[in-house]
C-alpha positions in Angstrom: 0.0 0.0 0.0 1.2 3.5 -0.6 1.3 6.3 1.9 -1.3 8.4 -0.2 -4.2 6.2 0.4 -6.6 6.3 3.3 -6.0 2.8 4.4 -3.4 1.9 6.9 -2.0 -1.6 7.3 -1.9 -3.4 10.5 1.9 -3.3 11.0 2.2 0.6 10.9 -0.9 1.5 12.6 0.8 4.1 14.9 2.4 5.8 11.9 0.2 8.6 10.5 -0.2 8.3 6.8 0.6 11.2 4.4 -2.6 12.8 3.0 -2.8 15.1 0.0 -5.6 17.1 1.7 -4.6 19.2 4.7 -8.1 19.0 6.2 -7.9 15.2 6.2 -4.6 15.4 8.1 -6.2 17.8 10.6 -9.1 15.5 11.0 -6.9 12.5 11.6 -4.9 14.3 14.3 -8.2 15.3 16.0 -9.5 12.0 15.9 -6.2 10.6 17.5 -6.5 13.3 20.3 -10.2 12.9 21.1 -10.2 9.0 20.8 -7.9 8.9 24.0 -10.6 11.2 25.8 -13.7 9.3 24.9 -12.1 5.7 25.3 -13.7 4.0 28.4 -11.6 3.8 31.6 -10.9 0.3 32.8 -12.7 -0.8 35.8 -9.6 -1.0 38.0 -8.5 2.5 37.2 -12.0 4.0 38.0 -12.3 6.3 41.0 -15.7 4.6 42.0 -15.9 1.0 40.9 -19.3 0.1 41.8 -22.5 1.9 40.6 -23.7 2.7 44.0 -20.5 4.6 44.8 -20.7 6.4 41.5 -24.3 7.4 42.3 -23.2 8.6 45.8 -20.4 10.7 44.1 -22.7 12.1 41.6 -25.3 13.1 44.4 -22.3 14.6 46.3 -21.2 16.6 43.2 -24.9 17.6 42.8 -24.9 18.8 46.4 -21.8 20.8 46.0 -23.0 22.4 42.8 -26.4 23.4 44.4 -24.7 24.8 47.5 -22.4 26.7 45.3 -25.1 28.0 43.2 -27.1 29.1 46.3 -24.1 30.9 47.7 -23.2 32.6 44.5 -26.7 33.5 43.3 -29.6 33.0 46.0 -28.0 34.7 49.1 -26.6 37.8 47.1 -30.0 38.1 45.5 -31.8 37.9 49.0 -29.3 40.6 50.2 -30.0 42.8 47.1 -33.8 42.6 47.8 -33.2 43.3 51.6 -31.0 46.3 50.8 -33.3 47.6 48.3 -36.1 47.6 50.8 -34.0 49.2 53.3 -33.0 51.9 50.9 -36.6 52.7 50.1 -37.4 53.0 53.7 -34.4 55.2 54.3 -35.5 57.4 51.4 -38.9 57.7 52.9 -37.5 58.7 56.3 -35.1 61.1 54.5 -38.1 62.8 52.7 -40.1 63.1 56.0 -37.1 64.5 57.8 -36.5 66.9 54.8 -40.1 68.1 55.0 -39.6 68.6 58.8 -36.5 70.6 58.2 -38.2 72.7 55.8 -41.0 73.5 58.1 -38.6 74.4 60.9 -36.7 76.6 58.5 -39.9 78.3 57.7 -40.7 78.8 61.3 -37.0 80.1 61.9 -37.3 82.6 59.2 -40.7 83.9 60.7 -39.2 84.1 64.0 -36.4 86.3 62.6 -38.9 89.2 62.2 -40.5 91.5 64.9 -44.0 90.5 63.8 -43.1 86.7 64.0 -41.5 87.1 67.5 -44.7 88.9 68.6 -47.0 86.2 67.2 -44.9 83.4 68.8 -45.1 85.2 72.2 -48.9 85.6 71.8 -49.4 81.9 70.7 -47.0 80.1 73.0 -46.8 82.4 76.1 -50.1 84.1 76.1 -48.4 87.6 75.6 -51.1 90.4 75.4 -50.3 94.0 74.4 -51.3 96.7 76.9 -55.1 97.5 76.4 -55.8 94.0 75.0 -57.9 91.3 76.9 -57.2 87.6 76.1 -60.3 85.4 75.6 -60.1 81.6 75.6 -62.7 80.0 73.4 -61.6 76.4 74.0 -64.5 74.3 75.3 -64.0 72.7 78.8 -63.0 69.1 78.9 -65.3 66.4 80.2 -64.7 65.6 83.8 -64.6 62.0 84.7 -67.7 60.8 86.7 -66.5 57.4 87.4 -64.4 57.6 90.7 -62.8 54.8 92.5 -64.8 53.4 95.4 -62.2 54.3 98.0 -61.8 57.1 100.4 -61.6 60.2 99.6 -63.4 59.5 96.3 -66.4 58.1 98.2 -67.0 61.6 100.0 -66.8 63.4 96.6 -69.1 61.0 95.0 -71.7 61.5 97.9 -71.5 65.2 97.5 -72.1 64.9 93.7 -75.2 62.8 94.2 -76.6 65.0 96.8 -76.1 68.2 94.5 -77.4 66.4 91.5 -80.5 65.3 93.4 -81.2 68.9 94.7 -80.7 70.7 91.6 -81.7 68.2 88.9 -79.7 67.2 86.0 -76.6 69.4 85.5 -76.3 71.4 82.3 -72.4 71.2 82.2 -69.7 68.9 83.5 -68.8 71.6 86.1 -72.3 72.4 87.3 -72.1 70.1 90.3 -69.1 71.8 91.6 -70.4 75.4 91.3 -71.0 77.1 94.5 
């Protein structure tokens, strides 16, 4: 046989034949390299000889892959979601504080004028200019009528029942206490 043919005789199987086509030569080299990769491993050279050991090894490998995927993707994703909600909460707090700061700045600006100082003194301290009279137009709060049944409250309850019996029904919450 000649070297230009595609067939190789048995005695020189290890020698690569000379091909006329360079693609055929490349295909032959690739086949030689990949045949060693796909050739089955003898049983005595295998890591796991029994099928049960191989399945356990595969299960352990799958567990490691799932744990790695979880640590690389799931936990960072959960941290991202948690941080995003925390950032949204902080932004809402920031906007509320910015509004409060704006209101306080408006109040400070008003208090820097004489008219603002006078109005604040009237509202907060009850300041009245000479010749003015202050009137309170706030309704009186309701007084509690249920007192504890112990001394001295029993004495007050008795006084209120006697006054209500003599005057009738009171028109205001402070009527029983009026002289």
